[in-house]
N, C-alpha and C positions, 0 to 999 in steps of 0.2 A: 413532311417526309411520308413515304409510302407506308400506310398502316398495315401491320401484320394481321390485325383483326379483320380488316376489310378483305385482304387477299385470302386468308384462310376461310372466312365465311363464304366468299364467292366460290371458292373451289369446292367446299363442302356441299353447297347447294347445286352447283353444276355437276358434281359427281353423282348426286342423287338423281338428277335429271337424265344423266347418261347411263343410269342403272349400274354404276360402278361401285355402289355401296358407300360406306362411311369412311372418310379419310381421317385417321386419328392425328392428333397433334404430334405424336412421336414420328409418324411417317412424314408429315408435312415439314417438321423442323429439320429432318434429314436433308431436305432439298433447298432450303431457303438461301443458304450461303452460296451454293453452286449456281442457283438461278441468278442471284444478285451479281455475282462475279461475271457471269456470262454477259449479262446486259451491260455491265460496266465496260468490259473489254470490247463489246460491239460498238461502243461510242467512238472508239478510235478509228475503226474501219469506216464508220458512218461519217466521221469528220473528213476522212480522205475523199469520200464521195462528194461531200458537201463543198469542200474546197475546189474540187474539180468543176462543180456547177458554177461556183463563183468565178473561177478563171475563165469560164465561157460566158460570163455575164448573164447567167440564167438563175442565179440565186435571188430570192426575194429581198426586198429592202427593209430597213429598220427592224421592227419587232417581229416581222414575218420571216426574217432570214434564218435559214436552216443552220448556217454556220454559227450565227449568234446564239441560237437556242442550244446547240451542242456545247459551245464555249461556256454558257451559263451553267449547264448541267455538270460539266467537268470541273467548274470552279468550286463546287461543293467538296471536291476531293483534293484540291491543291493545298499544299502544306510546305512549310520550311523548317528544316532542322539544322542545328549547329552541331558539327562533328569534330572531334579532336583526333589527331593522328595517334595510332598505337602500333608499335612494332613496324613502323614504316608504311602502314596502310591506314585507310579510313574504312571502318565497317559501315555497310549500307544500313539505313534505318530498317527495322524489321517490317514496317508496313509499306515499304517502298514498292510501287508498281512500275512507274515510268518517270525518269528524270526529265524535268523541264529545263533547269539551268543550274549552274554551279558558280560560286564566287568565293574569294578569300573572305575571312571574317571581317577584317578591317575595323574601322571605328569612325564615329561621327565627330568631326572637329569643325566648329563654327558652321553647323548645319550642312557640312559637306562630308560625304562618305569616302573613306580611303579604300573601300572594298573594290577588288578588281575581278572582272569576269574571268572565268576559267573555261578554256576550250575543252569540250568533252569528246573523247575518242573511244570507239569500241573495237577498233581493228588493231590487233597486236603488231601486225607487220607495219602499220602506219606509224605507231608510236615508236617502234624501233628506228624507222627512217628519220623521224623528227629528232630523236635523241642523238643520232649520229651526225645530223646536219649542222654545219657551221652557221648557216643562214637562218634556220628556223628552230634552233634549239630553245627550249623553254627558259624563261627568265621570271624573276619576281614581278615584272611588269606585263609579261605575257605567259602566264602559267598554263599548263596542259594537264588534263586528268585522263587516265586510262581506266575505263570501267569494265570490270569482269566480275569475279566472285566478290572482290572488294574494290575499293577505289584507291588508285595510286595517283598522287599529284606530284608533278615536276615543275620547278625544282623541289627537292625533297625537304628543304628547310621550311616549307609552308606547313604549319602544324595545326591550323584551325581553318575550317571551311564552312560554308553554308550551302546546303543543297535544297533547292526548291523542286518539288516532285508531286506527282499524283499518287496518293496513298490508296491502298485497297479499301473498298467500302466495308464498313462495319455496321454498327447499329445506332439507334437513338432511343431514348426513353419515351414511351408513349405518354407518360404523365407530364414531363417537363420539356421534351424535345432536345434534351442535352445529349451530346455525343457519348458513346460508350464503346469500349473495346470488345464488348460482347457481340456475338453474331445474332441475326434476327431469329426470334423464336416466339411461338404462340403458347401461352399457358392460360388455363381457366380453372375455376372452382367447379365442383360437381361434374367433372369430366365424364362425357358419355351420357349424362342424364338429360332429361327434357329441359331442365332449368339451368343448363350449363351457362356460366357467366364468365366473360373475358376478364382476365386479371392483368391490368396494366402495370402493376407493381413488380411482377415477375416476368413479364413479356418484354420483348425488344422489337421495336419497329425497324424497317429497312432504312438504310441511309440514302437510297435513291430518292429523287423528288417524287411527289405523289402522282404525277402524270405517267409514271411507269407502272402503276398498279396493274393495268391490263396486260402489259408485257410480262410481269411477274406471274400473273395468273396463268398465262399461256405457257411460260417456260416450266413452271412447277407442274402444271397439268400434263405436259408432255412426259415428264419424268415419272409422274404417278401413274400414267397410262390412261388418262382421260382423253377421249376424242373430242377436243374442243375446236370450235370454229371461231375465227376472229369476231365475226358479227355477233355471236352469242355472248362472248366476253364483254365486248364494248357495249352491247345493249344492256347487259346486267349491271356493269359498273356505272353506266350513265343513269340508269334508274335509281341506283343506290345513291348517287351523288345528289339526286334531287330530293331524297328523303331528309327530313330534319334530323340533325345529329342529336344523339341521346347524351 
């Protein structure tokens, strides 16, 4: 995952080069979540562009495919949650960003699932039409979900569902790589001193893949007010990547 130490160190050095002074960890940590969420949300608009290229047969093949790369990056954030109905509705998972699909809970019997896909609708006028229709009314074999502030599933006797979705990015432990609900942050011992030492036990890495380090540097740099040029950032991160890890 993208190292918070690498991103902070790059920004600190590039800020000095730009004569913008010292970026404190406190200032840096203010922008980490904002930058990560922006890049994450941009993946969806990039996917739309990539799929347009594929539709015109100008997307690369196999491992060079832009669509494939974006799918792999988004897969880091795919998650499934089981939800139980309460007061007639299903509460959205707190970390839900975008719904991928929805289905009834079901069960496995002789290696066969009884789970049924649920059609997902966001238009209230459309769900009203469906509920009034004799031909397309929801049934236990063809359920429909209306997604707004909460999730309503029809017919209403469905009490348990599973939602697959993209969650908002959070953080990872620099020491173990384990996921954490904490947001990215940089901490160090002897802060501000010449012998400042990165502290992986109290810091949190980004959850974005490590090839987004340059993008994170650029996005946080914009918010901090550093006049960065892409070639500077990529030149710096490329040289750092070639250095032996401590």
